[in-house]
C-alpha positions, 0 to 999 in steps of 0.5 A: 443856133438850134437852142433859140429855136427850141426856146421859141417852141417852148414859149409857144407851147407855154403861152398856148397853155396860158391861153387855154387857162384864160379861155377856160376862165372866160368860158365859165364867167357865168358858171355857178360857184366857179373858181378861176385858175391862173397859170405861172411861168418858170424857166427850164434847164440851162446849158453852162458854158463856163462855171463861176470862179471865186476871186483870188489875190491876182484877179476877181471872181467871175460869174457863170456863163449859162444859156437857157433852153426855154420856158415851161409851166410852173403852176396852174392855181385855183383861186378860192376867192369869194364871189358875190352872191346873186339872189334867186328867190328860191328857198333851197338855193344856198350861196357859201362865203368863206373858206369852205365847200359844200359836201355831196355824195353819190354811189362812187364817192364824196365830192366838194362844191361851191355850187349851192343850186340844191333842191328836193327830189321826189323822195325828199332828198336834198340834192344837186339836181344836175347830177343827183348827188346827195347834199350831206349834213346832220338830221334833227331828231323828232323834237327838232334837236340837232347834233353836229358832232357825229358823221354826216348823212344824206339830208332827207325831208319828205314833203307833207311830213307831220308832227304829233301834237304836244300837251302844254306844260308851261305858260310864259307871260311876257312884255309889260304891265302898266305901272300907272294903272288905276282902279275902276269904279264899281258899276254893279254888285252881283249878290249871291245869297245863302239860298242859292239865288242871285241878284244884280244891284247898283246900290249894295248896302249890307246889314250886319246880322246878329245871332240871338238865342231865345228861350220860350216859356217851355224852355225851348231855345231857338236861334234867330238871325236878326238884321242890325239897324245900329252899330251895336247888337239891339239885344242883350242877354237876359232881356225879355221879349214881348211880341205885343211891344213895339213890333214895328220897330226893327232893331229896337228893343222889341220881339221882332227877329226879322222882316221880309216880303212875302213872295208866294203862298200855299193855300189850304184854303180856309174861309179867309184865304182869297185870290183876287183875279183880274182880266189880262192880255190873254183873258176875257175882256170882262166877265159877270156882266162887265166886271174886270176883277173877281175874288175867290175864297176858300168857300167860293171855289178857290182851289188849293195850291201855291200862288204868286202875283202874276200867275194865271188862274184857270176855271173850267166852264161849259158854254150854255149860249153864245151871242155875237156882237158884230159891231164890237167883234165880241162874243158873250158866252153864258155858262151852265150853272153846273159844269160837271153835272153833279147837281151842285152849282159851280161855287166860283160865281162866274156866269158869263164872259165877253171874249174877242170874236174868233179871227181864224174862222172858229166859233163857239157852240152850246155844250162846248167846254171853255177855260176862263183864264184870269190873272192873279193880282192879289193873294191873302193867306190865313191860318194853316196856309204857308207863306214863303218870304224873300229871305227864304223863310217858310212860315205856316200861319197860326191863330185860331178859327175865330181870329186867324192870322192872315198875311197878304202876298207882296207885303212884309212879314215880321217874325216876332217871338216871346221869351228871354234872350239867353245869348247874343252872337255878335256879327255872324253875317250880312243881309241885303234885301232881307236875305243872308248874303253868301258872297258878292262879285263887283263889276266895273264899268269896263265889265271887269269882275272881282270878288268883293267884300260882303261887309262893305257898301258898293260905294266903298269898294273899287275894282283893281285895274286889270289886264286880260290876256287870252291864250290857248292850252293844247292837250295831248290830242292837239285840242285847244282850250282858251283860258282868259287869265287876268292880272290885277293890280292889288297895290303898288308893285303887286299884282294878282293872277286870276281868271277873267271873272275874278275867281281862280276856277274857270269852267270852259266849253270848247268848240268841239264840245269838250267841257272841264274846269281850269284851276289857278293857283298863284302867288302874288306877282311882285316887282321892285321900284324900278319895275323889274320882276322880283317874285311870283309864280303859279300853276294852272290845272286843267281837268276834263269832265270826260277824263280824256285826253287827260288832266294837265298842269301848266307852270306859269312863268312871269319872270320876263314881265316888266312893270313900267309906266306906259301901255299894257302889252302882256302876252301869254303863250304855252309850249304846246301845239296841235298836230301839223303838216310841213308847209314850207322850209327855210335855211338860215346863215348857219345852214340850219334847215327849218320847217314851218308847219300848218300849226304855226310850229317852226322846227329844225329839220337838218343842217347843211355840212361844210368842209374846209381844207388846209390847202383848198387850191390843192383839190382836184377838179373833176368837172361838173363844179366838183372837187375831190381831195388830192395828196396836197389838199389835206383831209376835209374838216367837216363842221357847220358853217358857223364853226368854220367861220363861213356864212351861208346866204339862203335863196341865192347862188354864188357867182363865178369869181372870174374877173373879165378885165383881168382875163382880157389883160392876160389874153393880150399879154399872152397873145403878145408873148406868143407873137414874140416867141413865134418871131424868135423862131422866124428870126432863128430860121432866117439866121440858119438860112444865112449860114447855109447861104454862105457856102454858095 
């Protein structure tokens, strides 16, 4: 009879234990990363009243007769099923999915948890703030390289840490070049002459220059560069040249070697040297009783010097008398005949001027000095004077005193010689506007420039279609230099790299005042007929005028470019960067913690470790959402999340995997079991009472 009582008691105890497990599960329904438990039952010892017998020839076999002595706890298992992640928006929170646990440590040992509510403490330690345990993982080196093959360590990322600048060594060009890009028309031609001057024109028409050697009567041989008017050289070896024959027929069989406009004259001056002066905006209204023009000569006060049309000519005078015309607001100034008081009258012939009345309260007085300023409107040079021509030639005029050679500034000067042609060097160069051309730059309608062919007129040249990309090159001190690199389409499937001005040398000045020169050296960029990269590479050498922070060379990588019909989307970037300070951190699905710096650089800083066990259910709970190894859990296999097939969800936490519906069902079943066992005790007690009452 007492056996049933003991069975009922064991049932009560066991169901109470199960209710404890259910209650713990329900209590932790909102605990981060909590793993639910379940309890299983097992029957206990049996009292054998009769053993089993085997069958024989006269009777069959019999089963054993056993009475059970109750129930006990078989197992209390931890259910390591994944729970759903819950987004938190906090970038240091991590939710782990799969067969794994985070690894944390403190001074007493190593623990494992599914609670990823991590954050950084005051010293930059990545910790569980509730317990202060350090999250374990691997730290990256100074260049952001991660090695996860060694042992783990505390993850420490101090706030505000900085990275040193890196000098660029490579420029990568990516995306697409438009295969259907067409050439552009030439808007202007920038002509550079041998004398260093430049000119911009929209009608460049070069003329061929031939080098003609002429021997004079004294057997002196002189070489002349002669512009050619026709297709072939106008001179031939052995030809006699006579300066008095057909001087005006340029390119004909004459003695004229070249013709060019006179731009200035340096006067000695002589009797026939003269300068014509006129009034202008900042000069007198008139002079010498109403005149507006006056001519000075070598015998009439003309000073020696170099003159150009438009120059201001100044004459110093002394006021003799000043008369004011109040109606016209003018003043007539009469001058002394002898300004410097040397007893000789002034040779310039300027006796009076009419000037505007002073507007600022000033006045003119007798005895005051006055400078007459007139504009140079005409210049005539004569024998022994020197003239300068547009083509850069400087000529000293010849002749004799009775018949001196003269030349007006602004007119063409023709160089004619006499002698015998000894040789003709065909096609030694090109001239334009009477000057020898050194080089030309073509400018398209969209202001793209490219070096042109000096032998071709502007209307026979085009500017190849081009794409400009601007990128910054960082030096070893973190300074940046903006380089405008242009890719020009030279022919189908072939492009050429240069700077934005069409050259391979680019002078720069940075915002910080640093100056220098970048030199580009590149082979043609070639694509196949399907638009894929075939070949092409180059380098950019950057040299700083100050020598600091040091010269650098960038390799140009075009291998990721394509050439398809469509848009030009070329983008270039280099591998250098300025100094930067850590601005924020983020974590990816494999647990790599990356830092974003103020210079735009993103660098790996650390990686969170994950532990895996052969029997995670065998881990020992220690409270606080922590587990430790046990004899039946196996040792921890610590790797990265991706190595173990796990996934980390950043900015989220794993919820509890407690299933309330299941727990409520277990609660009801456990309650009914408990009630049934208590009833067993009650009935057994009543039966014992009946037995005792039989004596009465």
